[in-house]
Z-matrix of the N, CA and C atoms (Angstrom, degrees):
N
C 1 1.428
C 2 1.602 1 111.78
N 3 1.243 2 118.65 1 131.98
C 4 1.566 3 120.81 2 -177.30
C 5 1.535 4 107.22 3 -97.73
N 6 1.314 5 112.81 4 139.09
C 7 1.416 6 122.39 5 -179.50
C 8 1.490 7 107.65 6 -126.79
N 9 1.295 8 126.67 7 13.95
C 10 1.510 9 130.14 8 -167.36
C 11 1.568 10 107.74 9 -46.00
N 12 1.344 11 118.76 10 -43.57
C 13 1.535 12 117.86 11 -176.71
C 14 1.529 13 108.46 12 -62.13
N 15 1.262 14 120.65 13 -38.64
C 16 1.465 15 123.98 14 179.72
C 17 1.523 16 112.72 15 -72.21
N 18 1.311 17 115.14 16 -33.50
C 19 1.507 18 121.42 17 178.27
C 20 1.516 19 112.74 18 -55.12
N 21 1.286 20 114.46 19 -38.32
C 22 1.475 21 121.85 20 179.61
C 23 1.532 22 112.91 21 -42.44
N 24 1.327 23 111.05 22 -50.31
C 25 1.408 24 121.04 23 -176.50
C 26 1.558 25 110.72 24 -58.71
N 27 1.301 26 120.15 25 -36.11
C 28 1.380 27 123.84 26 -177.27
C 29 1.555 28 119.05 27 -88.37
N 30 1.275 29 115.10 28 -14.44
C 31 1.440 30 124.25 29 -175.35
C 32 1.540 31 113.50 30 -53.76
N 33 1.332 32 114.87 31 -36.12
C 34 1.495 33 119.70 32 -179.66
C 35 1.374 34 113.12 33 -99.76
N 36 1.302 35 120.43 34 4.64
C 37 1.596 36 124.29 35 -177.30
C 38 1.528 37 106.72 36 -68.57
N 39 1.426 38 109.40 37 143.81
C 40 1.488 39 115.51 38 164.14
C 41 1.524 40 105.60 39 -104.91
N 42 1.279 41 110.64 40 178.96
C 43 1.498 42 113.92 41 -178.97
C 44 1.495 43 114.96 42 -59.54
N 45 1.340 44 117.91 43 -31.24
C 46 1.469 45 122.95 44 -177.17
C 47 1.643 46 108.68 45 -68.93
N 48 1.407 47 110.68 46 -32.08
C 49 1.469 48 117.34 47 179.25
C 50 1.547 49 110.52 48 -75.15
N 51 1.333 50 114.63 49 -45.01
C 52 1.501 51 114.48 50 176.77
C 53 1.529 52 112.56 51 -63.37
N 54 1.443 53 121.41 52 -31.46
C 55 1.394 54 122.38 53 -176.74
C 56 1.517 55 115.61 54 -73.98
N 57 1.395 56 116.85 55 -3.37
C 58 1.435 57 120.82 56 175.03
C 59 1.501 58 110.89 57 -120.37
N 60 1.332 59 116.03 58 -1.00
C 61 1.449 60 118.77 59 179.91
C 62 1.533 61 112.30 60 -77.59
N 63 1.358 62 119.27 61 131.76
C 64 1.461 63 122.73 62 -172.25
C 65 1.511 64 109.78 63 -62.23
N 66 1.295 65 123.47 64 -50.03
C 67 1.437 66 126.46 65 179.91
C 68 1.587 67 109.49 66 -55.25
N 69 1.290 68 113.64 67 -47.26
C 70 1.485 69 117.11 68 -178.04
C 71 1.496 70 110.30 69 -66.16
N 72 1.290 71 120.15 70 -39.47
C 73 1.549 72 125.33 71 179.07
C 74 1.619 73 108.61 72 -65.63
N 75 1.328 74 115.32 73 -37.31
C 76 1.460 75 119.82 74 175.64
C 77 1.583 76 107.59 75 -60.85
N 78 1.280 77 114.18 76 -45.96
C 79 1.478 78 117.08 77 -177.65
C 80 1.599 79 110.03 78 -63.81
N 81 1.281 80 119.40 79 -38.69
C 82 1.466 81 122.86 80 -178.86
C 83 1.614 82 105.02 81 -68.94
N 84 1.386 83 116.01 82 -43.62
C 85 1.445 84 116.65 83 -172.30
C 86 1.560 85 110.23 84 -80.95
N 87 1.304 86 117.61 85 -22.45
C 88 1.468 87 120.10 86 -174.50
C 89 1.578 88 108.15 87 -128.06
N 90 1.251 89 123.22 88 63.88
C 91 1.413 90 120.84 89 -176.37
C 92 1.554 91 119.23 90 -63.79
N 93 1.453 92 112.13 91 -13.08
C 94 1.439 93 116.73 92 176.52
C 95 1.479 94 110.88 93 -93.14
N 96 1.306 95 122.98 94 4.52
C 97 1.462 96 121.33 95 173.08
C 98 1.520 97 108.54 96 -77.30
N 99 1.341 98 114.78 97 110.53
C 100 1.494 99 119.67 98 -172.18
C 101 1.508 100 113.90 99 -60.24
N 102 1.288 101 118.25 100 -47.04
C 103 1.414 102 120.22 101 -175.04
C 104 1.542 103 112.69 102 -61.15
N 105 1.360 104 113.26 103 -43.12
C 106 1.575 105 116.77 104 179.30
C 107 1.481 106 109.57 105 -71.76
N 108 1.255 107 116.64 106 -40.20
C 109 1.582 108 121.30 107 176.77
C 110 1.587 109 110.67 108 -60.38
N 111 1.278 110 112.62 109 -43.25
C 112 1.453 111 112.93 110 178.65
C 113 1.527 112 113.82 111 -67.11
N 114 1.318 113 114.62 112 -38.54
C 115 1.465 114 119.34 113 173.33
C 116 1.471 115 112.13 114 -51.87
N 117 1.372 116 118.52 115 -54.44
C 118 1.501 117 124.67 116 -174.97
C 119 1.518 118 110.47 117 -71.43
N 120 1.342 119 120.05 118 -36.67
C 121 1.427 120 118.59 119 171.76
C 122 1.553 121 113.23 120 -59.25
N 123 1.250 122 115.57 121 -48.07
C 124 1.477 123 121.00 122 178.66
C 125 1.529 124 111.27 123 -61.57
N 126 1.308 125 115.25 124 -43.11
C 127 1.502 126 119.17 125 178.99
C 128 1.525 127 105.01 126 -58.90
N 129 1.279 128 122.60 127 -49.90
C 130 1.458 129 125.10 128 -179.64
C 131 1.477 130 114.10 129 -58.35
N 132 1.335 131 117.06 130 -45.63
C 133 1.454 132 121.19 131 173.55
C 134 1.461 133 113.63 132 -55.63
N 135 1.283 134 117.94 133 -42.01
C 136 1.516 135 119.33 134 -178.55
C 137 1.508 136 112.20 135 -88.57
N 138 1.313 137 120.71 136 -8.54
C 139 1.451 138 125.30 137 -179.95
C 140 1.522 139 111.04 138 -137.71
N 141 1.393 140 118.40 139 59.45
C 142 1.393 141 119.53 140 -177.48
C 143 1.529 142 119.07 141 -61.69
N 144 1.346 143 113.00 142 -19.05
C 145 1.515 144 121.40 143 173.30
C 146 1.497 145 112.01 144 -66.29
N 147 1.339 146 118.49 145 -11.53
C 148 1.480 147 120.61 146 177.87
C 149 1.583 148 113.70 147 -96.43
N 150 1.306 149 117.79 148 1.33
C 151 1.393 150 123.54 149 -177.26
C 152 1.535 151 111.09 150 -50.76
N 153 1.395 152 118.36 151 -52.83
C 154 1.398 153 122.32 152 -177.36
C 155 1.509 154 112.74 153 -64.83
N 156 1.337 155 116.33 154 -39.00
C 157 1.474 156 120.45 155 172.97
C 158 1.424 157 113.17 156 -57.51
N 159 1.367 158 121.59 157 -45.41
C 160 1.439 159 128.99 158 177.77
C 161 1.440 160 110.47 159 -60.87
N 162 1.324 161 116.35 160 -51.24
C 163 1.567 162 122.13 161 179.76
C 164 1.406 163 108.91 162 -52.48
N 165 1.450 164 116.78 163 -51.59
C 166 1.532 165 120.20 164 -178.55
C 167 1.507 166 111.80 165 -62.71
N 168 1.344 167 117.46 166 -37.48
C 169 1.408 168 121.44 167 -176.86
C 170 1.575 169 110.52 168 -65.90
N 171 1.315 170 112.44 169 -41.54
C 172 1.463 171 116.63 170 178.94
C 173 1.550 172 106.73 171 -65.44
N 174 1.314 173 122.19 172 -36.91
C 175 1.455 174 124.06 173 173.05
C 176 1.551 175 111.16 174 -59.16
N 177 1.330 176 115.63 175 -48.79
C 178 1.499 177 119.36 176 -178.07
C 179 1.636 178 108.94 177 -64.27
N 180 1.264 179 114.57 178 -38.60
C 181 1.486 180 119.66 179 -172.60
C 182 1.520 181 109.45 180 -72.36
N 183 1.357 182 117.60 181 -26.58
C 184 1.540 183 119.82 182 -174.32
C 185 1.513 184 108.80 183 -100.04
N 186 1.316 185 119.81 184 -5.25
C 187 1.462 186 116.01 185 179.40
C 188 1.531 187 111.27 186 -77.02
N 189 1.323 188 115.98 187 138.40
C 190 1.408 189 122.75 188 -177.15
C 191 1.519 190 104.11 189 -131.26
N 192 1.340 191 117.78 190 127.24
C 193 1.463 192 121.16 191 179.21
C 194 1.634 193 103.64 192 -62.39
N 195 1.316 194 108.91 193 146.69
C 196 1.494 195 114.65 194 175.46
C 197 1.397 196 109.28 195 -89.93
N 198 1.417 197 118.73 196 121.05
C 199 1.482 198 119.51 197 -177.05
C 200 1.508 199 109.93 198 -71.11
N 201 1.274 200 110.53 199 147.57
C 202 1.478 201 121.99 200 179.41
C 203 1.585 202 106.78 201 -80.49
N 204 1.334 203 113.22 202 147.36
C 205 1.461 204 113.74 203 169.36
C 206 1.549 205 108.89 204 -81.28
N 207 1.218 206 119.10 205 168.49
C 208 1.492 207 124.55 206 -165.31
C 209 1.523 208 106.69 207 -64.00
N 210 1.292 209 119.86 208 -41.25
C 211 1.558 210 121.82 209 179.05
C 212 1.506 211 111.98 210 -66.42
N 213 1.443 212 115.01 211 -37.08
C 214 1.457 213 113.93 212 173.46
C 215 1.538 214 116.37 213 -66.85
N 216 1.407 215 112.68 214 -37.67
C 217 1.447 216 119.45 215 175.49
C 218 1.520 217 110.94 216 -60.11
N 219 1.426 218 119.11 217 -45.14
C 220 1.357 219 123.60 218 -177.27
C 221 1.590 220 108.57 219 -65.01
N 222 1.358 221 117.69 220 -40.32
C 223 1.539 222 120.80 221 178.96
C 224 1.558 223 109.45 222 -63.56
N 225 1.358 224 111.59 223 -43.38
C 226 1.517 225 108.22 224 176.77
C 227 1.438 226 119.51 225 -63.13
N 228 1.457 227 117.40 226 -40.31
C 229 1.412 228 116.75 227 175.92
C 230 1.484 229 112.22 228 -66.33
N 231 1.249 230 119.11 229 -32.98
C 232 1.467 231 124.52 230 177.08
C 233 1.508 232 110.17 231 -59.96
N 234 1.304 233 117.87 232 -48.27
C 235 1.448 234 123.95 233 179.95
C 236 1.633 235 110.76 234 -67.78
N 237 1.363 236 115.08 235 -36.24
C 238 1.423 237 115.87 236 177.96
C 239 1.571 238 110.36 237 -71.37
N 240 1.276 239 117.70 238 -44.95
C 241 1.439 240 120.33 239 179.11
C 242 1.599 241 110.34 240 -64.22
N 243 1.266 242 116.50 241 -34.56
C 244 1.522 243 121.21 242 179.06
C 245 1.551 244 109.95 243 -65.00
N 246 1.318 245 111.68 244 -46.65
C 247 1.462 246 119.25 245 179.26
C 248 1.519 247 116.13 246 -64.52
N 249 1.339 248 112.54 247 -36.80
C 250 1.471 249 118.07 248 175.78
C 251 1.441 250 116.07 249 -73.37
N 252 1.335 251 116.64 250 -30.25
C 253 1.502 252 120.46 251 179.41
C 254 1.525 253 113.94 252 -77.76
N 255 1.368 254 116.15 253 -12.30
C 256 1.476 255 117.98 254 -177.36
C 257 1.536 256 109.71 255 -78.33
N 258 1.336 257 119.89 256 137.75
C 259 1.413 258 123.43 257 -179.50
C 260 1.523 259 106.16 258 -78.81
N 261 1.284 260 114.58 259 139.27
C 262 1.539 261 119.19 260 178.18
C 263 1.508 262 110.89 261 -68.64
N 264 1.304 263 112.94 262 143.75
C 265 1.446 264 118.00 263 175.90
C 266 1.488 265 111.74 264 -84.18
N 267 1.311 266 121.88 265 122.59
C 268 1.486 267 120.92 266 -178.20
C 269 1.454 268 111.74 267 -105.31
């Protein structure tokens, strides 16, 4: 299947652009979707110079911040508040 018209959109993309693109995020979330998988495989075959951008974009798209537990959150806010309440030394 040829997607050359659609590829134009992605030729100038950086990893950060891919990581927020709907079609790209679908591919990351649904790697078993044959149509989307074929699109990105074909894109990479015709644009091998984008491999590192795609790899980094997958990394960006799959990173999830680790939530703090309640006590860690309270300690963090305590440290922030303490720091903000200190008067600067001039």
